N, C-alpha and C positions, 0 to 999 in steps of 0.2 A: 287146366287141360293140357294133356301131353301134346308136344309138337312132334308127331310121328312123320318120318320121312323115309321113303324108299331110297336105298343107296346103290350106286353103281361104282364099284371099285375099278379103277383104270390105272394104266401106267402113264398118267399125266396129271398135271395140276391145273385146275380151272380157276381163273380169277373172275370176279364180277366184271361184267361188261364184255368179256371175251366170247367169241363165237365157238361153238363146238359141233362139228359134223361127226356123226356116228353111223356106222353100219351095224345094225342089230341083227344077229342071226341065231343066238341061243334062245331056245323057247322060253326059258325063265325070264329073260330080259325083254322079250317081246311081250310076255304077259304083264310085266311090270310097266312097260310103256303104255300098253293098252289101258291099264288101270289109271295111270297118271292122266291120260287123255280124257278118259271117261269122267274122272273126278275133277278135272281141270287143276291138277296139282303138279308142282315141280318134282324133280328127283334130285338126289344129292350125289355129286361127283366127289370121290375121295381117292387120294393116291394110295396105291397098294403098298403096304409095309412088308407083308409076307404072302406068298402064294401066287397064283396065276390068275389072269383076267378071264380066261376061257376054260371051260370044262372043269370037272372035279368040284370039290367043296368051295364055298365062297371064300374069297381071299380076306386076309386081315388088313384093315385099312388104318391109315393115320387118323387121328381124332378130329382134325379140323379139315373141313371141305367147303364146297360152294354149291348152292342150289343151282340147278339148270332148268330154265323155263323153256318148254318146247315151243318152237316157232313154226315148224313144218315137219310133216312126216309123209313119206311116200312108201306105201306098202306094195311090195313086189308079189308076183303071183305065187312064188314058193314060200311066202310067209315072212321073208326077210324085210327089214325096214331100213330106209335111208332117212335119217333124222337130222334136223338142224335145231340147235338149242343155243341159248345165251346164258352166261353166268349171271347170277343175280345177288345172292346174299351169302355171306360167310356164316358157318355154323360150327358148333362143337358137338361131337357125339357124347351124350350123357349116359346112355345105356342102349345096348343092342337088344331089341325085344324079339327079333325073328332072324334066324340064320338061313333057313331054307324055305322056298327055293331061291330067294334072294334076301339080302340084308334089309331089315327095317330097324330104324333106331329112333329113340326119343332124343331130340336135339335141342340145343339152346342157340339162339341166333346172336351173333356178335356185332358190336358196334365199334366205330372208331371215334375217338375224341378229337375234335378239331381245335388244336391249340395254336397260339401265336407262333410257337416254335415250329410247328408243322407247316404253317403257311410260309414262314421264312425259308425252311428247308426245301419246300416245293420250288420257290424262286431260284434257289441255288441249283436244284436239279435241272431246271429248264435251261439255265445258263451253261451248265456242264454238258448237257445234251447237245446244245448248239455248237459248242467247242468241239465235241466229239465228232459230230457230222463233218465239220470243217477239216479236222485233223485226218479223218478217214479219207476224205476226198483228196487231200494232199498226199497221203501215203500211197493211195492206190491209183491216183490219176483219173479217178472216175467220180463224176459229180454225184453227190448223195442227195436224194430227195428228202426234204425236211418234213417229217410227219407232223400233222396238226396235233398239238398237245393240248389236253384239256386244261381249262383254267382252274377247275376244282382240284385241290391237292389230293383228295382221295381217289378220284378217277385217274389222275396222273399216275399215282403210285401203282394202281392196278394195271394200267395200260403198259407202262414200262416194265413192270414185273413180268407180264405175260410175254413181252417181246424179247426179253433177254435170253441169250443162248447159253443156258447153264443147265447142269444136271437137275433131275426132278427133285432130289432132296433139297437142293438150294432154293428152288422155287417154293417148295413146301415151307421152308423157313420164312420166306417172304410172305406167304399167305398167312402164316401164324402170327407174324409180328404185328405190333400196333402201328398206327399210321406214321408216327414220327420215326420209329426204328426202321420201318420199311423204306421210307424216303432216305434215311441216312445210309442204309445199305446200298441203295441204288446210286446215291452220290459217290460212295466209296468205290463201287464197281466202275463207274464212269471215269473217276480220277485214275484208277489203276490202268484202264485202257488208254487214257491219254498219255500216261507215262510209257506204255508199251509201243504205241503207234510209231514214234520216231525211229524205233529200233527194228521195225518190221517193214522190209522193202516191198512186200506184197500184201500189205494190209495188217490188221491186228492179229495177234496170236489167237488160236482157237480158245474159246472160253467154255466149250461144251463139256470138257473133262476136268475143269478146274473149279472145285466147289468153293463157295464162300460161306462165311458165317456172319452172324450179327454181332460177334464179339468185337 
């Protein structure tokens, strides 16, 4: 049986476990959300590769995205919606079967293999994260709150990937990577920031315009 999923192309990358607030105002996406609610189905969030999120033809998305499970919807008197959702499962678009009024695709759901190497890498990431918080507090003179990090390596990789201040394409690479490569990229980014922090009198250099790769 086909895994059909309605798609919402956006200028963001959603990771499993991350929250997603949305203001829905286009009629086509209001209809899509109404259908998802009626059928108790998620929708898929995909980063836009080409095109615009609003108006005109549907945008061309990257092939890998994350399902969004609707948690709450407030319908306004003019038809707009305020929606809260949470990321759930990664998927890969196998075939787009509908383009208008919104994208619908046959998708394959992705899994991550939990290896001993990934568990060890997760321990390294936790240690680097702690060092990064301490170094940031020293560089800025401001105490940094230590976020609670998940024990599960997969949840850890998603939480930190979602939190990093990097360009969307770099986040897309993290979403597409397998667990071990995702954790390795996070460790590499933390190590780079640790090297930069002593040189930054007012905190770390901005990372939002510096892409990273998994190479």
